Short mmCIF file of the C-alpha atoms (twelve columns), coordinates in Angstrom:
data_MODEL
# 
_entry.id   MODEL 
# 
loop_
_atom_site.group_PDB 
_atom_site.id 
_atom_site.type_symbol 
_atom_site.label_atom_id 
_atom_site.label_alt_id 
_atom_site.label_comp_id 
_atom_site.label_asym_id 
_atom_site.label_seq_id 
_atom_site.Cartn_x 
_atom_site.Cartn_y 
_atom_site.Cartn_z 
_atom_site.pdbx_PDB_model_num 
ATOM 1   C CA . MET A 1   -1.531  -9.795  -70.975 1 
ATOM 2   C CA . LYS A 2   -2.786  -13.049 -72.519 1 
ATOM 3   C CA . LYS A 3   -0.361  -15.098 -70.409 1 
ATOM 4   C CA . LYS A 4   -1.489  -13.177 -67.340 1 
ATOM 5   C CA . PHE A 5   -5.112  -14.137 -67.938 1 
ATOM 6   C CA . GLU A 6   -4.111  -17.740 -68.669 1 
ATOM 7   C CA . THR A 7   -2.444  -17.874 -65.254 1 
ATOM 8   C CA . LEU A 8   -5.467  -16.350 -63.505 1 
ATOM 9   C CA . ASP A 9   -7.817  -18.658 -65.415 1 
ATOM 10  C CA . LYS A 10  -6.162  -21.553 -63.606 1 
ATOM 11  C CA . ILE A 11  -7.718  -20.154 -60.440 1 
ATOM 12  C CA . ARG A 12  -11.134 -19.493 -61.996 1 
ATOM 13  C CA . GLU A 13  -11.971 -19.495 -65.681 1 
ATOM 14  C CA . ARG A 14  -13.803 -16.500 -67.112 1 
ATOM 15  C CA . GLU A 15  -17.108 -16.915 -68.971 1 
ATOM 16  C CA . LEU A 16  -16.335 -15.553 -72.440 1 
ATOM 17  C CA . ASP A 17  -19.552 -16.552 -74.191 1 
ATOM 18  C CA . VAL A 18  -21.851 -14.069 -72.416 1 
ATOM 19  C CA . SER A 19  -23.562 -11.706 -74.871 1 
ATOM 20  C CA . LEU A 20  -23.415 -7.939  -74.483 1 
ATOM 21  C CA . ALA A 21  -27.190 -7.741  -74.093 1 
ATOM 22  C CA . SER A 22  -27.180 -10.296 -71.263 1 
ATOM 23  C CA . SER A 23  -24.294 -8.476  -69.600 1 
ATOM 24  C CA . ILE A 24  -26.137 -5.147  -69.679 1 
ATOM 25  C CA . VAL A 25  -29.374 -6.687  -68.413 1 
ATOM 26  C CA . SER A 26  -27.584 -8.405  -65.513 1 
ATOM 27  C CA . THR A 27  -25.971 -5.124  -64.445 1 
ATOM 28  C CA . ILE A 28  -29.334 -3.341  -64.577 1 
ATOM 29  C CA . LEU A 29  -30.854 -6.090  -62.410 1 
ATOM 30  C CA . VAL A 30  -27.993 -5.726  -59.923 1 
ATOM 31  C CA . LEU A 31  -28.621 -1.961  -59.838 1 
ATOM 32  C CA . ILE A 32  -32.323 -2.540  -59.131 1 
ATOM 33  C CA . PHE A 33  -31.425 -5.082  -56.451 1 
ATOM 34  C CA . GLY A 34  -29.196 -2.470  -54.812 1 
ATOM 35  C CA . VAL A 35  -32.002 0.117   -54.856 1 
ATOM 36  C CA . ILE A 36  -34.366 -2.365  -53.185 1 
ATOM 37  C CA . VAL A 37  -31.846 -3.329  -50.493 1 
ATOM 38  C CA . GLY A 38  -30.951 0.307   -49.793 1 
ATOM 39  C CA . ALA A 39  -34.614 1.304   -49.572 1 
ATOM 40  C CA . VAL A 40  -35.409 -1.602  -47.228 1 
ATOM 41  C CA . ALA A 41  -32.457 -0.749  -44.970 1 
ATOM 42  C CA . GLN A 42  -33.404 2.926   -44.768 1 
ATOM 43  C CA . THR A 43  -37.086 2.067   -44.198 1 
ATOM 44  C CA . PHE A 44  -36.164 -0.202  -41.296 1 
ATOM 45  C CA . GLU A 45  -34.124 2.615   -39.780 1 
ATOM 46  C CA . TYR A 46  -37.053 5.014   -40.175 1 
ATOM 47  C CA . PHE A 47  -39.535 2.583   -38.590 1 
ATOM 48  C CA . ALA A 48  -37.209 1.882   -35.653 1 
ATOM 49  C CA . ALA A 49  -36.861 5.603   -34.915 1 
ATOM 50  C CA . ASN A 50  -40.462 6.632   -35.679 1 
ATOM 51  C CA . SER A 51  -42.645 3.661   -34.766 1 
ATOM 52  C CA . SER A 52  -46.231 4.906   -34.530 1 
ATOM 53  C CA . VAL A 53  -48.174 1.662   -35.020 1 
ATOM 54  C CA . TRP A 54  -47.683 -1.787  -33.542 1 
ATOM 55  C CA . TRP A 55  -46.246 -3.481  -36.628 1 
ATOM 56  C CA . GLN A 56  -43.474 -0.889  -36.889 1 
ATOM 57  C CA . ASP A 57  -42.338 -1.938  -33.396 1 
ATOM 58  C CA . ILE A 58  -41.524 -5.348  -34.866 1 
ATOM 59  C CA . VAL A 59  -38.611 -3.743  -36.720 1 
ATOM 60  C CA . LYS A 60  -37.170 -2.500  -33.442 1 
ATOM 61  C CA . ASP A 61  -37.914 -5.707  -31.513 1 
ATOM 62  C CA . LEU A 62  -36.249 -7.904  -34.156 1 
ATOM 63  C CA . GLN A 63  -33.393 -5.392  -34.544 1 
ATOM 64  C CA . LEU A 64  -33.943 -5.324  -38.293 1 
ATOM 65  C CA . ASN A 65  -32.501 -1.812  -38.439 1 
ATOM 66  C CA . VAL A 66  -29.396 -2.893  -36.520 1 
ATOM 67  C CA . ILE A 67  -28.737 -5.707  -38.985 1 
ATOM 68  C CA . PHE A 68  -28.209 -3.198  -41.791 1 
ATOM 69  C CA . GLU A 69  -26.065 -0.958  -39.592 1 
ATOM 70  C CA . LYS A 70  -23.416 -3.686  -39.300 1 
ATOM 71  C CA . PRO A 71  -20.782 -4.456  -41.967 1 
ATOM 72  C CA . PRO A 72  -21.325 -8.267  -42.262 1 
ATOM 73  C CA . ILE A 73  -24.569 -8.129  -44.246 1 
ATOM 74  C CA . TRP A 74  -23.133 -5.600  -46.703 1 
ATOM 75  C CA . PHE A 75  -19.984 -7.678  -47.040 1 
ATOM 76  C CA . MET A 76  -22.067 -10.779 -47.766 1 
ATOM 77  C CA . LEU A 77  -24.279 -9.007  -50.318 1 
ATOM 78  C CA . GLY A 78  -21.283 -7.444  -52.059 1 
ATOM 79  C CA . LEU A 79  -19.513 -10.786 -52.138 1 
ATOM 80  C CA . LEU A 80  -22.600 -12.464 -53.604 1 
ATOM 81  C CA . VAL A 81  -22.763 -9.870  -56.387 1 
ATOM 82  C CA . ALA A 82  -19.048 -10.278 -57.149 1 
ATOM 83  C CA . VAL A 83  -18.833 -14.078 -57.267 1 
ATOM 84  C CA . SER A 84  -22.040 -14.365 -59.307 1 
ATOM 85  C CA . SER A 85  -20.601 -12.289 -62.143 1 
ATOM 86  C CA . SER A 86  -19.266 -13.825 -65.350 1 
ATOM 87  C CA . ARG A 87  -15.732 -12.397 -65.169 1 
ATOM 88  C CA . PRO A 88  -13.571 -10.161 -62.913 1 
ATOM 89  C CA . ILE A 89  -14.180 -6.889  -64.768 1 
ATOM 90  C CA . LYS A 90  -17.910 -7.625  -64.800 1 
ATOM 91  C CA . ALA A 91  -17.742 -8.237  -61.058 1 
ATOM 92  C CA . ALA A 92  -16.252 -4.758  -60.594 1 
ATOM 93  C CA . ILE A 93  -18.959 -3.161  -62.753 1 
ATOM 94  C CA . ASN A 94  -21.752 -5.032  -60.994 1 
ATOM 95  C CA . GLU A 95  -20.349 -4.182  -57.576 1 
ATOM 96  C CA . LEU A 96  -20.271 -0.479  -58.401 1 
ATOM 97  C CA . ALA A 97  -23.809 -0.686  -59.804 1 
ATOM 98  C CA . PHE A 98  -24.987 -2.445  -56.640 1 
ATOM 99  C CA . PHE A 99  -23.681 0.192   -54.241 1 
ATOM 100 C CA . ILE A 100 -24.861 3.047   -56.471 1 
ATOM 101 C CA . GLY A 101 -28.263 1.409   -56.284 1 
ATOM 102 C CA . VAL A 102 -27.988 1.120   -52.489 1 
ATOM 103 C CA . ILE A 103 -27.222 4.831   -52.169 1 
ATOM 104 C CA . ALA A 104 -30.128 5.650   -54.507 1 
ATOM 105 C CA . GLY A 105 -32.386 3.452   -52.363 1 
ATOM 106 C CA . PHE A 106 -31.352 5.376   -49.263 1 
ATOM 107 C CA . PHE A 107 -32.542 8.639   -50.810 1 
ATOM 108 C CA . ALA A 108 -35.699 7.110   -52.312 1 
ATOM 109 C CA . VAL A 109 -37.225 6.496   -48.873 1 
ATOM 110 C CA . PRO A 110 -37.701 10.219  -47.996 1 
ATOM 111 C CA . MET A 111 -39.774 10.494  -51.184 1 
ATOM 112 C CA . VAL A 112 -42.262 8.029   -49.628 1 
ATOM 113 C CA . PHE A 113 -41.976 9.015   -45.958 1 
ATOM 114 C CA . SER A 114 -41.612 12.783  -45.684 1 
ATOM 115 C CA . GLU A 115 -40.202 12.572  -42.157 1 
ATOM 116 C CA . ALA A 116 -37.469 10.135  -43.209 1 
ATOM 117 C CA . SER A 117 -34.008 11.329  -44.195 1 
ATOM 118 C CA . GLY A 118 -31.132 10.003  -46.258 1 
ATOM 119 C CA . PRO A 119 -27.955 8.545   -44.728 1 
ATOM 120 C CA . ASP A 120 -25.983 10.871  -42.454 1 
ATOM 121 C CA . ASN A 121 -22.677 9.398   -43.594 1 
ATOM 122 C CA . LEU A 122 -22.990 9.594   -47.368 1 
ATOM 123 C CA . SER A 123 -19.227 10.014  -47.772 1 
ATOM 124 C CA . LYS A 124 -18.698 6.635   -46.103 1 
ATOM 125 C CA . TRP A 125 -20.945 4.917   -48.633 1 
ATOM 126 C CA . ILE A 126 -19.223 6.632   -51.532 1 
ATOM 127 C CA . ILE A 127 -15.875 5.364   -50.223 1 
ATOM 128 C CA . ILE A 128 -17.348 1.862   -49.836 1 
ATOM 129 C CA . ALA A 129 -18.631 1.972   -53.432 1 
ATOM 130 C CA . VAL A 130 -15.214 3.007   -54.751 1 
ATOM 131 C CA . VAL A 131 -13.214 0.525   -52.651 1 
ATOM 132 C CA . SER A 132 -15.596 -2.324  -53.528 1 
ATOM 133 C CA . VAL A 133 -14.638 -2.130  -57.217 1 
ATOM 134 C CA . PRO A 134 -11.103 -3.585  -56.952 1 
ATOM 135 C CA . LEU A 135 -12.180 -5.887  -54.110 1 
ATOM 136 C CA . ALA A 136 -14.906 -7.369  -56.306 1 
ATOM 137 C CA . MET A 137 -12.314 -8.436  -58.867 1 
ATOM 138 C CA . ILE A 138 -10.336 -10.173 -56.116 1 
ATOM 139 C CA . PHE A 139 -13.434 -11.766 -54.575 1 
ATOM 140 C CA . TRP A 140 -14.481 -13.109 -57.982 1 
ATOM 141 C CA . TYR A 141 -11.555 -15.530 -57.911 1 
ATOM 142 C CA . ALA A 142 -12.618 -16.831 -54.488 1 
ATOM 143 C CA . LYS A 143 -15.362 -19.022 -55.996 1 
ATOM 144 C CA . SER A 144 -13.312 -21.939 -57.283 1 
ATOM 145 C CA . ASN A 145 -11.995 -25.374 -56.384 1 
ATOM 146 C CA . SER A 146 -8.390  -24.231 -56.770 1 
ATOM 147 C CA . TRP A 147 -6.212  -24.208 -53.670 1 
ATOM 148 C CA . PRO A 148 -5.562  -20.435 -53.798 1 
ATOM 149 C CA . SER A 149 -9.335  -19.894 -53.792 1 
ATOM 150 C CA . ILE A 150 -9.891  -22.356 -50.952 1 
ATOM 151 C CA . ALA A 151 -7.249  -20.572 -48.863 1 
ATOM 152 C CA . PHE A 152 -8.871  -17.207 -49.635 1 
ATOM 153 C CA . ASP A 153 -12.332 -18.597 -48.806 1 
ATOM 154 C CA . ALA A 154 -11.064 -19.814 -45.441 1 
ATOM 155 C CA . LEU A 155 -9.592  -16.392 -44.694 1 
ATOM 156 C CA . ILE A 156 -12.876 -14.675 -45.615 1 
ATOM 157 C CA . ILE A 157 -14.949 -17.054 -43.489 1 
ATOM 158 C CA . GLY A 158 -12.487 -16.821 -40.610 1 
ATOM 159 C CA . ALA A 159 -12.365 -13.028 -40.578 1 
ATOM 160 C CA . LEU A 160 -16.159 -12.790 -40.872 1 
ATOM 161 C CA . GLY A 161 -16.648 -15.334 -38.096 1 
ATOM 162 C CA . ALA A 162 -14.215 -13.545 -35.802 1 
ATOM 163 C CA . TYR A 163 -15.982 -10.237 -36.419 1 
ATOM 164 C CA . CYS A 164 -19.504 -11.619 -35.944 1 
ATOM 165 C CA . PHE A 165 -18.861 -13.593 -32.765 1 
ATOM 166 C CA . ASP A 166 -16.949 -12.986 -29.560 1 
ATOM 167 C CA . CYS A 167 -14.441 -15.832 -29.808 1 
ATOM 168 C CA . GLY A 168 -11.037 -16.810 -28.508 1 
ATOM 169 C CA . PHE A 169 -8.572  -19.582 -29.172 1 
ATOM 170 C CA . VAL A 170 -10.890 -22.338 -27.960 1 
ATOM 171 C CA . TYR A 171 -14.427 -20.919 -27.791 1 
ATOM 172 C CA . PHE A 172 -17.249 -18.986 -29.457 1 
ATOM 173 C CA . HIS A 173 -19.240 -16.777 -27.101 1 
ATOM 174 C CA . PHE A 174 -22.830 -15.858 -27.997 1 
ATOM 175 C CA . ASN A 175 -24.318 -12.655 -26.558 1 
ATOM 176 C CA . ASP A 176 -27.489 -11.693 -28.443 1 
ATOM 177 C CA . ILE A 177 -29.617 -14.543 -29.765 1 
ATOM 178 C CA . ILE A 178 -31.218 -12.502 -32.576 1 
ATOM 179 C CA . MET A 179 -27.965 -11.034 -33.869 1 
ATOM 180 C CA . ASP A 180 -26.186 -14.348 -33.370 1 
ATOM 181 C CA . LEU A 181 -28.792 -16.079 -35.545 1 
ATOM 182 C CA . VAL A 182 -28.526 -13.329 -38.168 1 
ATOM 183 C CA . ASN A 183 -24.724 -13.557 -38.168 1 
ATOM 184 C CA . ALA A 184 -24.911 -17.337 -38.466 1 
ATOM 185 C CA . VAL A 185 -27.207 -16.982 -41.504 1 
ATOM 186 C CA . ILE A 186 -24.863 -14.389 -43.033 1 
ATOM 187 C CA . ILE A 187 -21.873 -16.709 -42.631 1 
ATOM 188 C CA . ALA A 188 -23.874 -19.658 -43.993 1 
ATOM 189 C CA . LEU A 189 -24.901 -17.630 -47.064 1 
ATOM 190 C CA . THR A 190 -21.284 -16.549 -47.526 1 
ATOM 191 C CA . VAL A 191 -20.179 -20.181 -47.470 1 
ATOM 192 C CA . VAL A 192 -22.877 -21.075 -50.009 1 
ATOM 193 C CA . ALA A 193 -21.916 -18.129 -52.234 1 
ATOM 194 C CA . LEU A 194 -18.274 -19.194 -52.201 1 
ATOM 195 C CA . GLY A 195 -19.050 -22.890 -52.528 1 
ATOM 196 C CA . SER A 196 -18.083 -24.711 -55.695 1 
ATOM 197 C CA . GLY A 197 -17.765 -28.261 -54.416 1 
ATOM 198 C CA . VAL A 198 -18.224 -30.359 -51.291 1 
ATOM 199 C CA . ILE A 199 -14.498 -30.696 -50.601 1 
ATOM 200 C CA . GLN A 200 -13.923 -26.976 -51.137 1 
ATOM 201 C CA . VAL A 201 -16.760 -26.070 -48.747 1 
ATOM 202 C CA . CYS A 202 -15.639 -28.498 -46.030 1 
ATOM 203 C CA . VAL A 203 -11.971 -27.517 -46.151 1 
ATOM 204 C CA . SER A 204 -12.604 -23.765 -46.274 1 
ATOM 205 C CA . LEU A 205 -15.182 -23.990 -43.465 1 
ATOM 206 C CA . ILE A 206 -12.956 -26.054 -41.138 1 
ATOM 207 C CA . VAL A 207 -9.897  -23.901 -41.770 1 
ATOM 208 C CA . GLY A 208 -12.082 -20.791 -41.503 1 
ATOM 209 C CA . ILE A 209 -13.238 -21.786 -38.022 1 
ATOM 210 C CA . VAL A 210 -9.614  -22.226 -36.944 1 
ATOM 211 C CA . ILE A 211 -8.755  -18.808 -38.376 1 
ATOM 212 C CA . ALA A 212 -11.759 -17.251 -36.595 1 
ATOM 213 C CA . LEU A 213 -10.628 -18.649 -33.258 1 
ATOM 214 C CA . ALA A 214 -7.142  -17.310 -33.878 1 
ATOM 215 C CA . LEU A 215 -8.323  -13.864 -35.012 1 
ATOM 216 C CA . GLY A 216 -10.993 -13.539 -32.302 1 
ATOM 217 C CA . PRO A 217 -8.753  -11.928 -29.665 1 
ATOM 218 C CA . VAL A 218 -7.424  -9.460  -32.260 1 
ATOM 219 C CA . ILE A 219 -10.605 -8.330  -34.049 1 
# 
């Protein structure tokens, strides 16, 4: 087992000097962050469906509810939680805490707005929470200057870019200016979250664009 970790540490070295108290506090903060994000997402959905005053129409006009209905923003947030953790197992714990918090946030909104309801597809979010645990451990190794990490970063950026934009082998096609801007910000934040050096960012971004153009016709 020790040799196994020594091999993986060549990809990204674990932080072994983090105290138990700091570890617990960080997980609690991630849980709270998840509750806030889940509550905001569910509130936007409620406002978009039940806009009764002018400022609630802003949610619908800016498609703020639609943003949280799409996978990219959840992928980016989950990735951010994973790569910011001190070690792989901590990434898995934090990821589970985050999505538990998100689900709790969904059900907190009806306590404030009586006409609001929780998510219709709770089973989907439970599956996402469970699947995110092993993925978080894999994603944790993506934030590194090692070549395996750079290759993985490029694949992540490429797949996300292909999903967010209508693209082919030689073009990116933009359809909705608001969602296109949101998707561009999501990809930019993903690049920043994965970034651990100028060379790593440049290489993974360039290769990621090539992968996106190749995957565009498939995704």
